[in-house]
C-alpha positions, 0 to 999 in steps of 0.5 A, a space after each residue: 500500500 505504500 506505493 499507492 499512498 505515494 501516488 495519492 500523496 503526489 496527487 494531493 500535493 499537486 492540487 488534485 481534488 478528486 481521485 478515481 481508482 479503478 479496482 477489480 475483483 478481490 480489491 475491496 482492501 484498496 477501498 477500505 484502505 483509503 476509506 475514513 475509519 472513525 474507529 481507528 481515528 478514535 483509537 489514535 486519539 485515545 492513545 494520543 498518537 497525533 502524528 499517525 492521526 494526522 496522516 490518517 486524516 490528511 489523506 481522507 480529508 484532503 481529497 475525494 476518492 471514488 472507485 469504479 470496479 473493472 468487471 473483467 481484467 481487460 488491460 490498462 486501456 479498458 481500465 481507462 475506458 471505465 473512467 470515461 463517464 466519471 471524467 467526462 470532458 475534464 482534464 485528467 491524469 493517469 497515475 500508476 504505481 508501477 514506477 515512481 519518479 521522485 523530483 527534488 522540487 515540483 512533482 512531475 504531476 504538478 509540472 504537467 498541471 502547470 503546463 496545462 494551465 498555462 498553455 492548453 486550458 483556454 485553447 480547448 
């Protein structure tokens, strides 16, 4: 789950407000992982584990995470197609956890968003 969290965190740090995760059969754990967990938050409050509580609340509070289930594993292209109705005509980014690219400064996704905002957004 660390890779997925890194991808989600990069999206949050880049200003993304909504995330769609395409899941498949037996992937309920992914949804549960990013879901708000009141029991966990209360337990962390009781134990005064403020640092971990902040991490738990940051991810669930800073972005809306949605899920679509890919009924059959038909590859990446089909998974992206499953997102068509959700995305509509809005700009979007495809983020995969297969390879992570770290940058000392501005994240790669934020750089792409900045270029879109400056050069493309109003031409479409």
